[in-house]
N, C-alpha and C positions, 0 to 999 in steps of 0.2 A: 722577110726571110731571105737570106743571101743564097747564092748558088751552092755553097758548101753545105749549108743546112738542108737544102732541097735534095742534094745528092745523097746525104746521109739518110734522110727519110726514105728515099727510093731504095737504097741498099737494104735497109731494115725490112721494108715491105717485100723485097725479092727474097730475102732469107726466110721470112715467115711463109710466103707462098711455096717456096721450095720444100720447106719442112712439111707443109700440109700435103703437097703432092707426093712426097715420099711415104707419108703415113697412109694416104689413100691407095697408093700403088702396092702397099703391103710390105714396104721396107721400113718397118717400125724400128729396127735396130739403130738406124741413123737419125731418126726423128728425136727431137728433144723430149725429155721426160715431162709429163704433165703433172703439175703440182696440184694436189688435192688437199682439202681441209680435213679435219679430224673426222667428220661425218657423224653418223648416228651410232651410238654404242650398240653392240650386238648382244643378243642373249636376253630375250624377254620382251613381253609386250609392254607398251606404255599404259599406265593405269590412270583412270580418271576418277577424281574424288567425287563423292556423292554431291557435294556442293557445286562442283563444276558441271556435273551431269544435269543438275536441276537448273542451273543458269542457262545451259544450252537448250533444255526442254522449254523453259519459259520464253526464251528468245524466239524459238521456232513457233510456239503457239501464237505469239504476238505477230510474227510474220504471216502465218497462215490466216489469222483474223484480218489483217490488213488486206491480204490478197482476196479473201472472200468478200470483204466490204467493197473493194474495187470492182469485183466481178458482178456483184449485185447492182452496183451503181451503173455499170456499163450496160447491163441487161435492160435497164429501164428506159 
């Protein structure tokens, strides 16, 4: 990387740190806007189908059985 590229990277880092300092100091009007994704839709709980609930229950039972098996093996 040449000197010009290094200086450009340093300038970008200084701008980023200056914006972070302004944000922390409470001067958010000068800080750049934070882009956020669409997020989770509001208004209602997420519903789980009976098949999905059964899959989770079966997986947990299998996990508990494996843990119980390991615990009895370790106790011997």
